SEPATOR-76278 format. One line per 5 residues: number of its first residue (from 1); for each residue x, y, z of N, C-alpha, C. Coordinates in steps of 0.02 Angstrom, whole numbers, padded with zeros to 5 digits. Example, Ala and Ser with C-alpha at 12.3 -4.5 7.8 and 13.67 -1.06 7.14 Angstrom:
BEGIN
1) 00660,-00284,00390,00615,-00225,00390,00660,-00165,00390 ~ 00642,-00112,00354,00684,-00053,00357,00645,00002,00394
This chain:
BEGIN
1) 00079,00713,01488,00117,00711,01426,00081,00667,01375 ~ 00075,00691,01313,00048,00650,01260,00090,00661,01197 ~ 00074,00624,01144,00116,00627,01084,00115,00696,01052 ~ 00059,00730,01056,00056,00796,01024,00098,00848,01063 ~ 00101,00841,01128,00145,00885,01168,00218,00871,01151
6) 00235,00807,01145,00303,00788,01126,00320,00817,01057 ~ 00271,00814,01011,00281,00841,00945,00293,00916,00946 ~ 00255,00952,00986,00265,01024,00992,00336,01041,01013 ~ 00361,01004,01062,00429,01016,01086,00481,00998,01033 ~ 00470,00943,00998,00516,00922,00946,00519,00974,00890
11) 00462,00998,00869,00460,01050,00817,00498,01112,00840 ~ 00489,01131,00902,00525,01189,00930,00600,01178,00930 ~ 00621,01117,00951,00692,01101,00955,00725,01098,00886 ~ 00687,01078,00836,00716,01070,00769,00717,01135,00729 ~ 00673,01182,00747,00665,01243,00707,00729,01281,00694
16) 00774,01290,00744,00834,01330,00731,00890,01294,00695 ~ 00884,01229,00684,00939,01191,00655,00948,01207,00582 ~ 01011,01209,00560,01028,01220,00490,01073,01163,00466 ~ 01072,01152,00401,01109,01096,00371,01145,01120,00309 ~ 01210,01105,00306,01252,01130,00252,01254,01080,00194
21) 01281,01103,00138,01290,01060,00080,01330,00998,00101 ~ 01313,00940,00071,01270,00931,00012,01195,00929,00025 ~ 01173,00942,00087,01101,00948,00099,01076,01011,00066 ~ 01026,01004,00022,01000,01061,-00014,00931,01082,00011 ~ 00890,01034,00032,00822,01049,00056,00808,01005,00117
26) 00770,01033,00163,00749,00996,00223,00674,01007,00231 ~ 00637,00952,00236,00564,00955,00247,00550,00931,00318 ~ 00503,00964,00351,00478,00939,00416,00402,00929,00411 ~ 00381,00868,00396,00309,00856,00390,00270,00865,00456 ~ 00305,00867,00513,00270,00880,00575,00245,00953,00578
31) 00268,00994,00531,00244,01063,00526,00190,01068,00472 ~ 00208,01053,00409,00160,01066,00355,00108,01010,00347 ~ 00120,00952,00376,00071,00897,00375,00047,00880,00445 ~ 00048,00930,00488,00032,00918,00559,-00039,00892,00569 ~ -00086,00913,00528,-00156,00891,00537,-00161,00815,00529
36) -00126,00788,00481,-00128,00715,00470,-00092,00679,00527 ~ -00035,00705,00548,00002,00675,00604,-00042,00675,00667 ~ -00076,00730,00679,-00120,00734,00738,-00177,00683,00733 ~ -00204,00673,00674,-00254,00621,00665,-00226,00552,00683 ~ -00166,00539,00659,-00133,00475,00673,-00125,00465,00749
41) -00103,00518,00783,-00094,00513,00856,-00161,00504,00892 ~ -00211,00542,00871,-00277,00537,00903,-00309,00469,00893 ~ -00301,00442,00833,-00334,00379,00817,-00297,00318,00843 ~ -00230,00322,00842,-00191,00261,00854,-00136,00268,00906 ~ -00124,00328,00932,-00068,00338,00977,-00086,00337,01050
46) -00128,00289,01069,-00148,00284,01139,-00116,00222,01170 ~ -00068,00232,01214,-00036,00176,01247,-00078,00150,01305 ~ -00055,00096,01337,00007,00061,01320,-00002,00011,01263 ~ 00055,-00006,01231,00056,-00056,01179,00111,-00107,01196 ~ 00110,-00162,01161,00162,-00213,01172,00228,-00193,01139
51) 00223,-00166,01077,00283,-00154,01037,00279,-00086,01004 ~ 00333,-00048,01007,00341,00012,00966,00394,-00002,00913 ~ 00375,00005,00850,00422,00001,00795,00450,00071,00784 ~ 00515,00076,00774,00548,00141,00764,00582,00141,00696 ~ 00558,00183,00650,00590,00192,00586,00644,00245,00589
56) 00677,00258,00533,00732,00305,00531,00707,00376,00522 ~ 00685,00393,00462,00657,00459,00447,00612,00453,00386 ~ 00574,00505,00370,00524,00498,00316,00555,00487,00248 ~ 00516,00451,00207,00533,00445,00136,00498,00500,00097 ~ 00525,00518,00038,00497,00574,00000,00427,00563,-00026
61) 00405,00500,-00032,00338,00486,-00057,00294,00453,-00003 ~ 00319,00456,00059,00282,00427,00114,00263,00482,00163 ~ 00296,00482,00221,00279,00531,00273,00288,00603,00248 ~ 00334,00613,00201,00342,00681,00173,00279,00705,00139 ~ 00237,00659,00116,00174,00677,00083,00114,00675,00130
66) 00114,00628,00177,00054,00615,00216,00060,00631,00290 ~ 00121,00643,00315,00129,00657,00386,00126,00597,00431 ~ 00123,00536,00403,00117,00474,00441,00179,00431,00428 ~ 00210,00402,00479,00269,00360,00468,00255,00304,00417 ~ 00303,00295,00371,00297,00246,00317,00232,00259,00277
71) 00214,00323,00271,00147,00342,00251,00132,00342,00177 ~ 00136,00284,00145,00114,00278,00076,00042,00303,00071 ~ 00028,00344,00020,-00037,00378,00016,-00096,00330,00020 ~ -00096,00278,-00021,-00153,00232,-00023,-00165,00199,00044 ~ -00111,00177,00076,-00117,00143,00141,-00144,00190,00194
76) -00119,00251,00195,-00141,00299,00246,-00214,00318,00236 ~ -00232,00331,00174,-00301,00353,00160,-00350,00295,00164 ~ -00334,00239,00132,-00384,00186,00123,-00385,00136,00179 ~ -00328,00125,00213,-00328,00076,00267,-00329,00110,00336 ~ -00286,00158,00345,-00284,00192,00410,-00342,00241,00417
81) -00372,00262,00362,-00429,00307,00366,-00411,00378,00384 ~ -00350,00399,00364,-00326,00466,00378,-00321,00505,00314 ~ -00349,00564,00313,-00341,00611,00257,-00352,00680,00284 ~ -00305,00725,00270,-00309,00793,00297,-00275,00840,00248 ~ -00289,00904,00253,-00254,00953,00210,-00179,00952,00226
86) -00139,00952,00174,-00066,00951,00180,-00039,01016,00151 ~ 00001,01051,00191,00031,01114,00167,00094,01102,00128 ~ 00137,01151,00127,00200,01147,00090,00258,01168,00135 ~ 00316,01136,00127,00376,01161,00162,00396,01228,00134 ~ 00432,01269,00172,00450,01336,00148,00489,01336,00083
91) 00533,01287,00075,00572,01280,00014,00563,01208,-00011 ~ 00541,01201,-00073,00531,01135,-00101,00585,01120,-00154 ~ 00606,01057,-00155,00651,01035,-00207,00608,01023,-00270 ~ 00630,01048,-00328,00589,01040,-00388,00577,00967,-00408 ~ 00621,00923,-00387,00611,00852,-00403,00572,00815,-00350
96) 00558,00848,-00294,00523,00814,-00238,00467,00860,-00212 ~ 00420,00878,-00254,00365,00921,-00231,00321,00885,-00181 ~ 00293,00922,-00134,00244,00895,-00088,00175,00904,-00118 ~ 00144,00849,-00135,00077,00849,-00166,00025,00822,-00118 ~ 00045,00800,-00059,-00001,00773,-00010,-00035,00711,-00035
101) -00100,00707,-00024,-00138,00648,-00043,-00151,00645,-00119 ~ -00128,00695,-00155,-00131,00693,-00228,-00068,00663,-00258 ~ -00021,00644,-00216,00041,00612,-00240,00025,00543,-00268 ~ 00047,00530,-00329,00033,00466,-00361,00092,00418,-00359 ~ 00147,00440,-00330,00204,00395,-00321,00192,00351,-00259
106) 00209,00288,-00265,00200,00242,-00208,00265,00235,-00170 ~ 00261,00244,-00104,00319,00233,-00061,00325,00159,-00047 ~ 00376,00127,-00075,00382,00054,-00071,00387,00031,00001 ~ 00428,00064,00040,00436,00044,00111,00369,00047,00147 ~ 00331,00100,00136,00266,00106,00168,00216,00055,00143
111) 00218,00041,00078,00173,-00010,00051,00187,-00078,00083 ~ 00251,-00092,00094,00269,-00156,00125,00249,-00158,00199 ~ 00263,-00105,00236,00248,-00105,00308,00173,-00110,00320 ~ 00135,-00064,00290,00063,-00063,00304,00028,-00121,00269 ~ 00056,-00144,00212,00027,-00203,00180,00033,-00265,00224
116) 00090,-00271,00257,00099,-00327,00305,00050,-00321,00363 ~ 00044,-00261,00390,-00001,-00251,00447,-00073,-00268,00428 ~ -00093,-00247,00369,-00161,-00261,00346,-00172,-00336,00335 ~ -00123,-00369,00304,-00130,-00440,00290,-00129,-00482,00354 ~ -00088,-00463,00400,-00080,-00502,00462,-00136,-00489,00512
121) -00158,-00425,00519,-00204,-00407,00572,-00274,-00387,00548 ~ -00281,-00374,00484,-00347,-00360,00457,-00369,-00288,00463 ~ -00375,-00264,00524,-00399,-00195,00535,-00346,-00154,00571 ~ -00345,-00088,00561,-00299,-00046,00598,-00309,-00053,00674 ~ -00372,-00060,00695,-00386,-00065,00766,-00352,-00126,00797
126) -00353,-00183,00760,-00320,-00243,00786,-00244,-00234,00789 ~ -00216,-00201,00739,-00144,-00190,00738,-00123,-00143,00794 ~ -00156,-00085,00799,-00135,-00035,00847,-00153,-00052,00919 ~ -00194,-00102,00929,-00206,-00126,00997,-00142,-00154,01028 ~ -00097,-00176,00984,-00035,-00207,01009,00028,-00168,00989
131) 00024,-00127,00935,00083,-00097,00906,00074,-00023,00893 ~ 00131,00011,00888,00132,00080,00865,00195,00089,00823 ~ 00190,00133,00773,00247,00146,00729,00265,00220,00733 ~ 00328,00234,00747,00353,00303,00751,00417,00307,00710 ~ 00437,00367,00693,00503,00379,00663,00549,00411,00714
136) 00612,00392,00713,00661,00424,00757,00668,00498,00739 ~ 00679,00512,00676,00688,00581,00652,00631,00598,00604 ~ 00600,00657,00612,00545,00675,00568,00565,00713,00505 ~ 00629,00729,00498,00651,00771,00443,00670,00731,00381 ~ 00657,00760,00323,00678,00733,00258,00735,00776,00233
141) 00790,00745,00215,00849,00781,00190,00860,00762,00116 ~ 00870,00813,00074,00881,00801,00002,00942,00839,-00022 ~ 00978,00807,-00067,01035,00839,-00099,01011,00876,-00162 ~ 01057,00912,-00195,01039,00950,-00255,01007,00906,-00308 ~ 01030,00845,-00314,01005,00798,-00365,00935,00773,-00349
146) 00912,00785,-00288,00849,00755,-00265,00860,00691,-00226 ~ 00922,00669,-00224,00938,00607,-00188,00924,00616,-00113 ~ 00898,00563,-00083,00885,00564,-00012,00951,00562,00026 ~ 00957,00602,00078,01017,00603,00121,00996,00579,00190 ~ 01024,00523,00211,01002,00493,00274,01036,00528,00333
151) 01005,00527,00392,01031,00565,00449,01103,00547,00468 ~ 01121,00484,00463,01188,00465,00485,01242,00492,00438 ~ 01224,00517,00379,01272,00546,00332,01280,00621,00340 ~ 01241,00650,00385,01249,00722,00397,01316,00737,00429 ~ 01337,00800,00426,01398,00820,00459,01392,00808,00535
156) 01448,00794,00566,01447,00775,00637,01413,00827,00680 ~ 01429,00890,00670,01399,00943,00711,01323,00946,00700 ~ 01301,00932,00640,01229,00931,00625,01195,00873,00660 ~ 01228,00816,00658,01200,00756,00691,01193,00767,00766 ~ 01241,00800,00797,01240,00809,00869,01177,00846,00892
161) 01164,00902,00860,01105,00941,00879,01040,00905,00859 ~ 01039,00876,00800,00979,00840,00777,00963,00781,00823 ~ 01014,00741,00838,01002,00681,00878,00981,00699,00949 ~ 01006,00754,00975,00985,00775,01043,00910,00787,01045 ~ 00883,00820,00995,00811,00834,00992,00772,00770,00981
166) 00796,00728,00936,00759,00666,00920,00763,00615,00976 ~ 00819,00613,01011,00826,00569,01069,00773,00585,01122 ~ 00766,00650,01136,00718,00672,01187,00646,00653,01166 ~ 00631,00662,01102,00564,00645,01078,00551,00570,01081 ~ 00601,00530,01065,00592,00457,01068,00582,00435,01141
171) 00620,00463,01187,00610,00447,01257,00538,00463,01279 ~ 00513,00521,01258,00446,00540,01275,00394,00493,01245 ~ 00405,00473,01182,00359,00427,01149,00356,00360,01185 ~ 00413,00336,01207,00415,00273,01244,00380,00281,01312 ~ 00388,00337,01344,00353,00350,01407,00277,00348,01397
176) 00254,00376,01342,00182,00378,01329,00156,00308,01310 ~ 00191,00274,01266,00165,00211,01239,00180,00151,01283 ~ 00230,00156,01327,00246,00104,01377,00252,00034,01348 ~ 00291,00025,01295,00297,-00042,01266,00340,-00088,01309 ~ 00330,-00153,01299,00374,-00202,01330,00431,-00222,01283
181) 00428,-00198,01221,00480,-00212,01171,00483,-00154,01122 ~ 00544,-00135,01103,00555,-00086,01049,00591,-00121,00993 ~ 00565,-00112,00932,00594,-00144,00873,00616,-00091,00824 ~ 00680,-00087,00811,00706,-00042,00761,00695,-00070,00691 ~ 00674,-00028,00646,00665,-00048,00576,00729,-00029,00540
186) 00775,-00078,00535,00840,-00065,00506,00892,-00049,00559 ~ 00955,-00045,00536,01012,-00039,00582,01015,00029,00617 ~ 01004,00083,00579,01011,00149,00609,00962,00160,00666 ~ 00898,00146,00653,00847,00158,00705,00859,00114,00765 ~ 00882,00053,00754,00896,00007,00810,00953,00034,00852
191) 01004,00058,00819,01062,00085,00855,01042,00146,00897 ~ 01002,00191,00868,00982,00250,00906,00937,00231,00964 ~ 00890,00186,00953,00845,00165,01007,00884,00133,01064 ~ 00933,00092,01047,00973,00059,01099,01011,00110,01140 ~ 01037,00162,01107,01074,00214,01143,01028,00256,01187
196) 00972,00277,01158,00926,00322,01192,00894,00287,01253 ~ 00880,00222,01245,00843,00185,01297,00888,00140,01338 ~ 00952,00155,01339,01001,00111,01372,00987,00104,01447 ~ 00957,00155,01477,00944,00152,01549,00874,00125,01565 ~ 00839,00103,01514,00771,00075,01525,00775,-00001,01524
201) 00730,-00031,01560,00727,-00104,01560,00680,-00128,01504 ~ 00698,-00109,01442,00658,-00126,01384,00703,-00158,01332 ~ 00690,-00219,01311,00731,-00250,01260,00723,-00214,01193 ~ 00778,-00213,01155,00779,-00182,01089,00796,-00236,01038 ~ 00755,-00242,00987,00768,-00290,00934,00768,-00254,00867
206) 00784,-00290,00814,00790,-00260,00748,00757,-00304,00696 ~ 00721,-00272,00649,00696,-00309,00591,00726,-00279,00528 ~ 00721,-00316,00474,00747,-00296,00409,00711,-00233,00385 ~ 00750,-00186,00359,00719,-00126,00331,00685,-00142,00265 ~ 00625,-00115,00253,00588,-00132,00192,00608,-00093,00130
211) 00659,-00052,00133,00677,-00009,00077,00692,-00049,00014 ~ 00671,-00024,-00044,00689,-00056,-00107,00763,-00053,-00122 ~ 00800,-00011,-00085,00873,-00009,-00091,00905,-00068,-00056 ~ 00866,-00107,-00020,00891,-00165,00017,00877,-00228,-00023 ~ 00928,-00259,-00053,00916,-00318,-00095,00880,-00374,-00059
216) 00896,-00384,00003,00863,-00439,00040,00789,-00426,00048 ~ 00770,-00363,00059,00699,-00346,00064,00663,-00358,-00002 ~ 00697,-00346,-00056,00666,-00356,-00122,00655,-00429,-00139 ~ 00689,-00473,-00103,00679,-00545,-00115,00621,-00573,-00073 ~ 00590,-00530,-00034,00533,-00552,00007,00540,-00527,00078
221) 00517,-00465,00088,00524,-00433,00154,00478,-00465,00206 ~ 00417,-00477,00187,00368,-00500,00236,00386,-00566,00268 ~ 00405,-00618,00231,00424,-00681,00263,00483,-00674,00311 ~ 00530,-00630,00294,00589,-00619,00336,00568,-00588,00403 ~ 00528,-00536,00400,00511,-00503,00463,00461,-00544,00504
226) 00421,-00584,00471,00377,-00630,00509,00420,-00678,00550 ~ 00473,-00704,00519,00517,-00750,00555,00553,-00714,00612 ~ 00576,-00653,00598,00610,-00614,00650,00563,-00599,00708 ~ 00502,-00578,00694,00455,-00563,00747,00434,-00624,00787 ~ 00429,-00681,00754,00416,-00743,00791,00474,-00758,00838
231) 00534,-00744,00815,00592,-00755,00858,00593,-00710,00919 ~ 00562,-00651,00913,00558,-00605,00971,00499,-00623,01016 ~ 00458,-00670,00995,00398,-00688,01033,00340,-00641,01021 ~ 00342,-00603,00966,00289,-00555,00952,00231,-00587,00917 ~ 00245,-00632,00870,00191,-00665,00831,00182,-00736,00857
């Protein structure tokens, strides 16, 4: 089992799912940005690692564009050294086009995450020797307005089928990466990781989500998570 095999199964499990209003568009970058995701797995997805960070789902200007978790274009291209042809989802929202590495919008969460990794560890090789970053859910959900719709706001029946597929993929990812600690990025990812990995002897911790919608993160995300990670014994 490897990450690309897990991805194949996840894509298969997600393909038949449908989502009702107010969800208007759904993107799966594991399909149209698969080449970049595969590069990420090949270059950095070799376990075991000490810590797996688990995010929630892609942002419209991050993984939705580059296929990499928290994948702000500049960070993915210039620091991670990943660049690949990016396709298009079958239906695009006019306010959220997929431009791939030509996207000029910066994903704030991704800029914060990878900016911290670069500042703290210097090289991707030094960071990924100890850490890996994955998303719990690979899908991007958008409403008619273009507003992001987070997984926990989906209808209950939609969440049940979606979470079943994502739970299985997260379990597989943990099996491959063999971390001694899992850290959820924000409350949702932490809650899902704790539920999915309840039968594993792996501690689950949580760090502050870097989203610009989070006022505390806007007051200085990096110092907060440095303190949190020191508390977990990671730094």
